N, C-alpha and C positions, 0 to 999 in steps of 0.2 A: 504493500501501499505507497502511498505521497499523499503528503497532506497539500493543502488547499493552494502553496505553493508551490509544488512542484518538489519540495524538499524529501528526502527520504525519511520515513518512519523507520521506528524504531521499537526494540523490544525491550520492556523493561518491566519494574517493580515497580516504581513511583506514580500511585497512582492517588495513593489518598492526602486527607487533609491539604487540601487544595490554599486556603489561606495561610494554615501555619507556612509551607514551602515556600508562599510570597514575602512572607515577612521576614523570616528564616536569614534568608541575606541580606536584608537590609541593616537587622541588629548586629550581626555579627561583621559587616562591614563597617562600621561604625567600633564597636570592640576592636577591630585588624586595627584600624586605623592608628589607634594606640599604642601599637606594639610593635606594628611593624619598624623596622629601622630602613632610615632614608638611602635610599641606592645598593638596599641588599637585597630585598625582599620582594617577592609579591604575595598577597595572601588572598586563598581561596573563601571563597563568599560561603559555599559550605560548609565547610569543617573547622575556618580559621585557621587551618594551618597554614603555615611558611615553604615557600620555596628558594632554592639557596640559587641564586645567577654565579654561572662562570665568572670567574674574576675580570674587568675589562681588559686586561693586558696579555690576557691569556687562554685557551681552547685547551685543558689540559688531557681531557676524555673524548672517545666518542661521542656523548653528549653534552658534552659541557663539566656535566657535573657528577657527584658520586650517583645522585638519584634519577641521572639518568628524565632529566626537564626538558632540556633540550633549550634553555634561556640563558643570554649573556651581560652581561652588566656593560658592556660596550654599548657605542652607537656606530652611527652608519650615518652618510648625510643624504640629504631627500632623494637627488638623483646618482646612486653608487657609477661611479666612469673606472675605467676599467685602469690599472695603476700599470702592472706588470702581467707579461706572459711566460711564463715557462715552457718550453715545447721539448720533449720528449719525440724524437725522429721515429716513426711507426710503435708507438707507444700506446699505452692505456692505462687508464685509472679506474679501479672500482671504488678505492681505500678513500677517507676522508680524514683529512688533512687534523694533524693535534697542532698545537702554536705553544711554548714557551721563550720566552726572553728575548724577543725579536725571530723568532725562528720558525718555520712549519716546517715542516715534516711527515713526512709521507710514502709508501711504499706503494709499486708501480706491479704493473700484467709479466713486467719480463724479470722482475725477482729483486730490482733494484730499488734501493731506500733514498729516500732525496732527504736533504739537508736544507732549506732555501731561507737569504734573508729574507724578514718581508718587509722590511723600505724598499728593494731594487728588484726584486727576486734572485738575484746572485746566487748561485749554489757555492755552499760553503763546503760541502763533503759529500759522497755519495758509497753505496754499498752495495756489490752486487753479491746475489745471490743463484742457482741454479734453483730456480722455485718462482714463485706469486704470490704476491702480496695483495689477500681481497679485504681487509678489514684492517680498520685505523690502531694507530699506536699508543700509548699512554704515556704520560710525562712525568716523573714527578724527580726531586732531587739532584739532578743532570743527570738522572739514567733513562732509558727510552726503553717501553718495552714492545713486542710487535712480535707477534705468530706469523706463520706461514702455511702452503697450501699442502706441504709433506709432513704439516703437524710439527713441527719444531717451534719454538719458542723464545727469544732470543733476548737478551739485557743487553743495550749497548750504550757508551759514552755519549753523551748529547752534544758535548767540544767537539768530538774526532770521527764519531760511529765506531770505535771500537769496540771489539768485544769483550762484556765483561763477565757473562756467563749465557748458558744458554741448558736448553732441558727438550728432552722427547715427550710427544704424544700420541697417540697411534691411531691418528686421522687427522686431519683435515682443520685446520683453526680460522674459521670466519666469525669469531667469537671477537672483542676488543677487550683489552683489561681493565681492572679497577686496582682499588687501592680499599685495604682493611691495616688500619693502625702499620705495624712494619711490612706487612704481609702484602704481595702482587696476588689477581687470583684471576684466570681464564678460563672458558670453557672450550671442549674439546666436540668435534663430529667425533669422539669415540664415548660417546657420552658419559664424561667425567668432565668435573671440574675440580681445578686444580690450584690450590694454594699454596706458594713457598714464600720464604723469607724471602724481600724484595733486593737485599745487596750481595745477598750471597747466591739464592736460588735454591736451597736449602727445604727440600718437600717438607709444607706442614702438617698437609690432610690432601686424602682427595676425598671429593663425592661422586658417586655414583647414580645416575637417572635411567629412565627402559628406554630411550631412545636418545637420537645428535641433541645435541648444543648447538648451535646457530646463531642466538641471540647473546646480546654480551650481558654479564652480570652487574645488577643494580644493587646499590649499595645503601641503607639506608640506617644506621649505628651498627648495632652487632646482626642484622639481618642481610640476605642475599636474595635477591630476586633472579628468577629463571624461569625464561616463558620455554615450556621443553617442544621437543620434535615427539614427545608423548603424548600430548593433549593434556599436559597441568600447570600450572604456576607452583612451583616450587619455590618454598620458605624457608631458606638454611640457615639455620646458627655460623656464624663465620666461627667463631672461637672454638666451638669443636668443629665443625664440619659434615654435623647433623640435622638433618630432616625436621624443622619444626612444626609444618603445617604446607597443605597442601590444594589447591582447586582446581577440581574436574573441569575442561574445557571441550577435552575432546575433538579439540583443533591443532593440528600443528603450528606451529610458535616457531619463528623468525626475529619477530619483533622485542626489540629492546624493552623491557616494563618501563614506564614511569611513574615513579612512586611519590603519592600526596600523601603525607600522613597515613591512617589503614585503609586507603583506598591506593590500589596500580592499575595501567590503563595499558594494553598492550593489542595491538592489531594480530591477524591467524593465517595460516594458510586459508582455510576455511571461509574466506570470504565475510568473514564477522571482526567487531570494535569488540573488547571485555573492559568492561568495570567488574573491579573486583573489593569487595571490602577480603584482604587478606588475614585482618585478625581472627577474623571470623567464619574466613574458608564461602566463602560465601560472591555467586555472581549478582551483581547487582545490577546492569544493564547486559545487554548484546546490542552492535549498532549494525546495520546490513545498509546497502545502498538494492531498494527492492527489484530494479530494474536492471544492474549491470552485477551480477554475480564471480568477481573477481577477487582475487587474494586481497590482503595489504601486508606487504613486506617493510613498509614504512615502519619507521617507530615514533612514535607522540612526542606532542612538545606539551606542556603545558603554561598557562598563566588565563587571569582573568578570567575562570573557572569556566577553560574551557580546553579541550583537549583538540587539539590538531594534528592531523593524522596526512600523510598521502595513500592512494590507493593503486591499483594495478588497472579499475574505473576508469582512468585518465582524470581524476577529479582530486582535491584536495578538500578536506573535511574538516570543519570545524562543530563540533559536537559538543554539546552541555556535559559540564562533570556530574552534575546530579542525576540528571533522570534520560542523559543517554540520547538524549534527544536532537536531530539535525540542529542545525544554527545559522549553518552557511554553507555553501560545496562553490568551489571555484575547477574551472575547465580547463585543462589543458588539453595537447593533440597527439599524446601518449603516455604509458603510464608512468607514477611517479611513485617509484622503488625510492628513493635518495627519502632523507628526513627534515622536517621544517627545524628551523630554528628561530628562537623567538627574540626581536630587539626593540625595547620601549613595546608602542602601540604596532608593530610590524613585523611581520612574517615574513621570511626568504627561504627560498626553496627548490632545487631544481629537479626538473625533468628528464625523459626521454625523451622529449623532442627539440633537444638540444637547446633549450632557455631556461634562465636563472631569474626567477620571480618574487619581485615584491608583493606583499599583499596586504591589507589592513586587517591588525590583529579581528578587530570588533564585527565587521561587516562581509573580510573576505575580496571585498574589491581590490584591482588592481591599482598599483599605486605606481611600481616600475616593470621593468624585462630589458631581458640583456640576452638576444641571441646571438649564440656563439658556436650551433651546428653541432654535431656529434652526438651525444646523451651524456645527462650527467643519470649517474646511480651512486655517486659517493653525494653527502650531504655537506651542507657550509660547514665554515671553521669562522668564530667568529673575535676579533681581539685587535684591541689600542686601533680602532675605530675603523679597522682591514677586513673584507672577507672574503677568503678563501675557498677556490673549490676549483676538481680538476675532472675533466671530460674522458670519454672514450676515446677519444681523440687522439690521448694523448699530451692535453696543454693543463698546466695550474692557472690559472686565473687570479689574481686580486684586486679587491673592487674595493675600493674607497674617494677619497676627495684629493685631489690633484692637489699639490704643494705640500700638502698635508704630511709630519716627516713619523714616522712608527717608534712607537715608543720602545 
């Protein structure tokens, strides 16, 4: 079914007490406003939770923050301009860049890791491997962590790319790393989640689920969240490496969960976006496009009581966090497997039609676009007033404002 304005309908459990639902956001917005730290958080009208933003000067993880909300504290000009391009001849990029200390890091389809100066795009160093890189790296304390398609996981120095340690998994890695305390964690298609000491690579624990792990691990306090290919959202104790809860969705997951308070949001191969109360172990709502039954490989971004996610139905979707109802959709010309990033009141996302889009967060209306050609499977990385995104033509683009110096 579709509503009167043609937007997709949803399957949800929030039909009772309509007056309470209308008043609650207003009350909590007033309460949250007094608690929020300026320039540091965004409030959820439903639960009063706070979303940490990625620092303005860095984008150290695939989704910017440990809880994978896809929000940057940086800004971007109203009309971003191409500041530089970095071209790999006959190359291709699927992996999202990460940014730290004025350097953008990303691996390519030819097995090369590139470290690029954020200011002018010049190559600082590169390291070649006989494999390919599908997933974003992660950066912390002068070290770069990245997995490859042969199942190897590397720790390199960010200064020169020299190896510090490596370890082997038993299958392809298209999961990006995350951190907890002194440890780094990453998933593999061998169905295992690995936790290692970040400095030494020494194994701390492993945890096995019933099928492949293709999403990246999301971290909130001492909990890890995985939307597994076994059709379950897994909640894992990061101190013990033991599962403490799971929610059965019966839909294979590749989308990295975005977690806000006791809620987790993620897409699936089965044409469905889920809103889940992970503490209660309950599915709160399921969102589908009734006219186009395609998967959601994109990972969601959260802000302003919205879940923003791209779909293989050639749409970017804005979904109400509380009800799972469609707020807006934006149409592209091809699939949207890339994940969105929110900057202020705008959403930035690439699509397989070779375009990068800027959308109004509240309405989904187009505010800016750039046609590059190729296809964008990688997601934006935003820091220091600049957006870095790479495409399948082997070109890394940096957008920002001309005459602006990168921090």
